[in-house]
C-alpha positions, -999 to 999 in steps of 0.1 A, spaced: -105 80 270 -121 95 239 -102 106 207 -115 122 176 -151 110 182 -145 71 194 -136 56 225 -101 43 220 -93 27 257 -110 19 288 -98 -1 322 -110 -12 354 -94 -24 389 -116 -41 416 -106 -59 446 -133 -81 443 -126 -109 418 -144 -111 388 -165 -78 397 -147 -55 379 -166 -23 364 -171 -17 326 -180 13 307 -219 2 315 -213 3 354 -230 35 373 -210 55 396 -220 87 413 -207 119 397 -212 146 425 -205 180 412 -204 169 379 -239 171 375 -236 211 378 -225 212 344 -253 195 332 -274 226 355 -252 253 335 -259 236 298 -298 240 306 -293 273 319 -276 287 287 -302 265 270 -329 294 282 -307 317 278 -306 312 238 -340 311 235 -346 345 250 -366 330 281 -337 349 305 -308 372 302 -275 360 323 -272 395 336 -311 392 350 -312 389 388 -324 358 402 -357 377 416 -369 385 382 -375 343 376 -376 332 409 -389 359 432 -387 356 471 -358 333 477 -338 359 498 -311 359 473 -327 380 445 -302 403 437 -277 378 425 -273 374 390 -279 345 369 -242 347 356 -226 350 393 -249 318 402 -233 298 370 -197 312 377 -194 309 416 -192 344 423 -227 353 438 -212 354 469 -232 324 485 -222 302 511 -200 272 502 -227 246 517 -260 242 530 -274 246 566 -267 217 588 -269 186 588 -240 176 564 -264 175 530 -244 150 514 -249 122 538 -287 132 545 -319 129 529 -331 161 508 -366 159 525 -348 174 559 -341 204 536 -377 208 516 -376 246 506 -350 272 496 -353 286 527 -341 253 544 -313 248 521 -297 284 524 -303 293 561 -303 330 580 -270 339 568 -268 337 529 -244 358 517 -207 354 529 -194 377 503 -208 410 483 -222 396 445 -199 400 419 -166 404 440 -148 374 443 -150 333 432 -162 314 462 -180 279 452 -210 278 464 -235 242 458 -265 260 470 -258 287 443 -268 254 418 -298 244 439 -310 281 432 -304 277 396 -322 243 394 -350 260 410 -349 286 383 -354 257 353 -378 244 371 -394 281 374 -391 290 339 -399 255 322 -426 247 343 -410 211 348 -388 193 374 -350 195 369 -350 158 364 -374 158 335 -360 187 315 -325 171 322 -338 142 306 -357 156 278 -327 182 266 -296 170 274 -299 131 282 -320 120 251 -304 140 225 -270 130 235 -280 94 238 -270 95 275 -293 62 286 -270 51 314 -274 86 335 -300 89 360 -316 105 390 -310 75 410 -289 44 405 -294 18 382 -280 -18 381 -255 -23 374 -243 1 396 -212 6 420 -216 10 457 -203 38 476 -172 34 501 -150 49 523 -116 33 532 -99 37 566 -72 63 563 -48 44 585 -53 6 579 -74 -16 549 -104 -14 560 -139 -5 546 -172 13 557 -202 19 533 -214 54 530 -253 61 526 -264 69 491 -294 98 495 -317 115 473 -306 154 476 -338 166 471 -335 204 464 -298 200 458 -299 175 436 -290 197 404 -256 205 423 -246 167 429 -274 141 422 -265 126 389 -252 86 384 -236 78 353 -210 58 333 -177 62 315 -194 53 282 -220 82 288 -198 107 303 -173 103 274 -204 109 249 -207 145 273 -171 147 265 -177 151 228 -204 174 234 -180 198 254 -154 196 229 -178 207 200 -213 216 209 -242 200 196 -275 220 181 -295 195 196 -284 206 228 -263 241 228 -250 256 199 -208 255 198 -207 294 202 -226 288 235 -205 260 247 -176 283 239 -191 308 262 -191 285 288 -153 280 286 -141 316 290 -132 327 328 -162 342 347 -146 359 375 -110 362 391 -95 328 407 -94 321 444 -68 334 459 -37 315 457 -52 295 425 -44 298 389 -70 278 379 -102 294 366 -139 289 363 -162 293 334 -199 288 335 -207 254 350 -166 242 340 -137 245 357 -107 257 338 -72 239 345 -41 252 326 -14 224 326 13 215 300 6 245 278 -29 229 272 -60 241 289 -85 213 298 -120 220 308 -143 198 325 -154 191 363 -145 168 393 -173 158 417 -174 139 449 -202 128 472 -194 100 502 -184 71 485 -174 82 451 -150 102 429 -155 115 391 -134 135 371 -138 143 335 -110 167 314 -112 179 280 -83 191 257 -100 207 228 -69 217 210 -59 179 212 -92 163 201 -86 140 238 -110 132 269 -106 113 297 -133 102 326 -121 84 359 -148 74 383 -140 57 417 -163 41 442 -142 57 473 -144 87 494 -110 98 493 -74 86 486 -74 91 450 -61 125 432 -90 121 406 -85 151 389 -46 144 384 -53 110 370 -81 120 343 -56 149 332 -24 126 337 -44 104 309 -52 138 290 -16 142 285 1 108 279 -22 102 250 -17 141 237 21 138 242 24 103 229 0 104 201 -2 138 187 -34 150 170 -31 143 133 -41 178 115 -77 174 94 -64 172 55 -55 204 41 -89 217 18 -93 248 0 -120 274 10 -154 267 -8 -153 303 -23 -128 334 -24 -142 370 -20 -114 388 -46 -121 422 -23 -115 400 8 -87 385 -10 -70 419 -19 -73 427 21 -48 399 31 -10 401 40 8 425 59 -10 457 81 10 475 103 -4 489 141 23 519 145 55 497 136 43 463 148 37 439 115 3 421 115 -9 395 91 -45 393 80 -59 361 67 -89 353 49 -108 323 64 -141 302 60 -175 322 59 -154 357 51 -143 355 83 -108 369 92 -78 361 114 -55 391 123 -22 382 146 9 398 146 38 386 125 59 374 151 32 355 167 31 375 201 12 397 210 -28 407 203 -42 385 179 -81 375 173 -105 356 147 -132 383 135 -167 365 120 -183 389 90 -212 409 101 -241 417 79 -233 453 78 -199 449 63 -180 447 93 -162 421 117 -165 412 152 -139 396 176 -142 363 186 -115 359 213 -87 373 228 -81 412 236 -103 418 208 -134 395 217 -163 418 211 -144 446 193 -155 460 159 -130 457 125 -137 481 99 -121 485 64 -120 522 60 -119 533 23 -109 565 5 -135 584 -20 -127 563 -48 -134 537 -31 -97 520 -24 -86 510 10 -73 535 36 -70 517 68 -82 493 89 -99 503 122 -98 479 152 -114 498 182 -105 529 171 -67 516 166 -52 522 127 -38 496 108 -19 507 77 1 488 50 32 506 56 42 515 91 29 550 101 13 555 58 15 591 52 -14 592 36 -33 570 60 -51 593 88 -32 583 119 -39 606 151 -16 629 159 -5 629 119 28 616 107 64 640 105 63 649 70 102 647 69 97 611 71 119 582 85 154 592 89 188 584 103 208 595 133 228 620 113 196 634 97 
């Protein structure tokens, strides 16, 4: 468990006397690897080397899946198959699939790109190959240089390094065990290859909570947490860009689960509570590991709620912006505008229900929405010829100081007789 930047608890269980794992023991983390791959792709985007709307063909030609976009691959909406061609890729060496054609097979697409969420392991193989093509280095080397070393994740590796757990299957109807193979997945590595420890993954959880400019800025990490497509039929949970999004007990958890024969893994972060949990198990099945990790987050967040940061005044206050704060009305609906750090603004319904958003200042004197309904929308302060404030324009909506203020340019005009009672 991690809270407010510190590991606050760890525990383990083992059926072998004297050999219980500790936070430095490696386990295979399966699809948690995908989050690392996604971070590497976002780094390429932030450096201007690609755009998420680019078709794969632009950077990795000849795959047969060239029309799908980088964004669709990251969010599993590219329509590709869930698994590789036979044999079962998780229990066989990657040398059996030496090319992307061997991974994808003849029927590359199962669904039209962009239409639905369909989880695809081969999709992340394509992203790994994309990283290699753009960087000119192996996925493993790029991962080590750009994520593992900056974050101090020295016990996360491509292949197991002692001390590490062995992978086991437990018979479903008897207390009997069977060792599982641990294969080098080859081209499928970006989808599930990594080995790691609870200590390293809690460091990674801290990065996912706040970002780290050495790896990926906070704004890009936040972008990873936004739903990238509609959820699968029957599910209320979403998938962002390399991150699973789970809504549970009034809080949003971000992270990923993972499984490979012999291993289960889960990492969940509640950024609002500043709590993260990692659970690693060396068993093929039998543990609802995602639920266990989520339960740990809930227990800590509910039993010891986050202590708010000490109140601090803004470093400086712009008098003109301060004059904008307070009540504004969209038609008859009261909203409150607050001034935030860095000349930012926060506009929300007075009753707390409905559309609200944070806004960041632009150099041209306008603001752009950061979240919610108004994400990406422009907020302008419209002034009269004498310089006084007339109204706020938010995506063409007019906000006035009084409900339907007669002097404001409300579209359609305001009845000149004004407000009235039933008998007027």
